[in-house]
FITI-676657 format. One record per residue (C-alpha): residue in one letter; residue number from 1; x, y, z. Coordinates in Angstrom, 2 decimals. Each point is the difference from the previous one (the first is absolute). Example, Ala and Ser with C-alpha at 12.3 -4.5 7.8 and 13.67 -1.06 7.14 Angstrom:
<atoms>
atom code=A&pos=1&u=12.30&v=-4.50&w=7.80;
atom code=S&pos=2&u=1.37&v=3.44&w=-0.66;
</atoms>
This chain:
<atoms>
atom code=M&pos=1&u=12.60&v=41.29&w=-31.24;
atom code=K&pos=2&u=0.23&v=2.95&w=2.37;
atom code=K&pos=3&u=1.21&v=-2.28&w=2.76;
atom code=A&pos=4&u=2.85&v=-1.32&w=-2.17;
atom code=K&pos=5&u=1.10&v=3.55&w=-0.80;
atom code=K&pos=6&u=0.11&v=0.84&w=3.69;
atom code=E&pos=7&u=2.10&v=-3.10&w=0.75;
atom code=I&pos=8&u=2.50&v=0.97&w=-2.70;
atom code=K&pos=9&u=0.35&v=3.47&w=1.51;
atom code=I&pos=10&u=0.65&v=-1.52&w=3.42;
atom code=L&pos=11&u=2.60&v=-2.38&w=-1.44;
atom code=D&pos=12&u=1.70&v=2.89&w=-1.82;
atom code=E&pos=13&u=0.12&v=2.00&w=3.23;
atom code=I&pos=14&u=1.45&v=-2.91&w=1.96;
atom code=T&pos=15&u=2.63&v=-0.58&w=-2.67;
atom code=L&pos=16&u=1.03&v=3.66&w=0.02;
atom code=L&pos=17&u=0.10&v=0.03&w=3.80;
atom code=D&pos=18&u=2.17&v=-3.12&w=0.04;
atom code=F&pos=19&u=2.33&v=1.66&w=-2.52;
atom code=I&pos=20&u=0.24&v=3.14&w=2.14;
atom code=R&pos=21&u=0.61&v=-2.03&w=3.17;
atom code=T&pos=22&u=2.80&v=-1.88&w=-1.71;
atom code=F&pos=23&u=1.80&v=2.84&w=-1.75;
atom code=S&pos=24&u=-0.58&v=3.03&w=2.24;
atom code=L&pos=25&u=0.57&v=0.94&w=3.61;
atom code=Y&pos=26&u=-3.65&v=-0.61&w=0.85;
atom code=E&pos=27&u=-0.17&v=-3.67&w=0.92;
atom code=D&pos=28&u=-3.02&v=0.53&w=2.25;
atom code=V&pos=29&u=-2.16&v=2.06&w=-2.40;
atom code=K&pos=30&u=-3.59&v=-1.26&w=0.03;
atom code=T&pos=31&u=-1.82&v=2.06&w=-2.65;
atom code=L&pos=32&u=0.89&v=1.90&w=-3.15;
atom code=A&pos=33&u=-1.36&v=3.16&w=1.65;
atom code=E&pos=34&u=3.11&v=-0.03&w=2.22;
atom code=V&pos=35&u=2.31&v=-0.03&w=-3.03;
atom code=S&pos=36&u=0.98&v=3.06&w=-2.03;
atom code=T&pos=37&u=0.93&v=0.06&w=-3.67;
atom code=K&pos=38&u=3.58&v=0.74&w=1.06;
atom code=D&pos=39&u=0.03&v=-3.20&w=2.07;
atom code=I&pos=40&u=-1.16&v=-2.03&w=-3.00;
atom code=I&pos=41&u=2.70&v=1.56&w=-2.21;
atom code=T&pos=42&u=2.63&v=-0.73&w=2.66;
atom code=A&pos=43&u=-1.17&v=-3.62&w=0.19;
atom code=C&pos=44&u=0.22&v=-0.27&w=-3.81;
atom code=R&pos=45&u=3.55&v=1.36&w=0.06;
atom code=H&pos=46&u=1.04&v=-2.49&w=2.67;
atom code=F&pos=47&u=-1.59&v=-2.77&w=-2.05;
atom code=A&pos=48&u=1.84&v=1.13&w=-3.14;
atom code=N&pos=49&u=3.31&v=0.24&w=1.84;
atom code=T&pos=50&u=-0.50&v=-3.39&w=1.62;
atom code=Y&pos=51&u=-0.55&v=-1.69&w=-3.34;
atom code=E&pos=52&u=2.35&v=2.30&w=-1.96;
atom code=I&pos=53&u=-2.77&v=1.10&w=-2.36;
atom code=L&pos=54&u=1.23&v=3.57&w=-0.32;
atom code=N&pos=55&u=3.46&v=0.94&w=-1.29;
</atoms>
């Protein structure tokens, strides 16, 4: 069971990294430690603007 939990965490991290690479200026980011909260918010804004989620 512990192993499955660890795998889920890794998958979540990869998914978030892929999101950040796609919607921020950091296409070559390798770990979440390199990413600030501001970078994540910026990526979310670009995502929202791309898909016209926000008004």
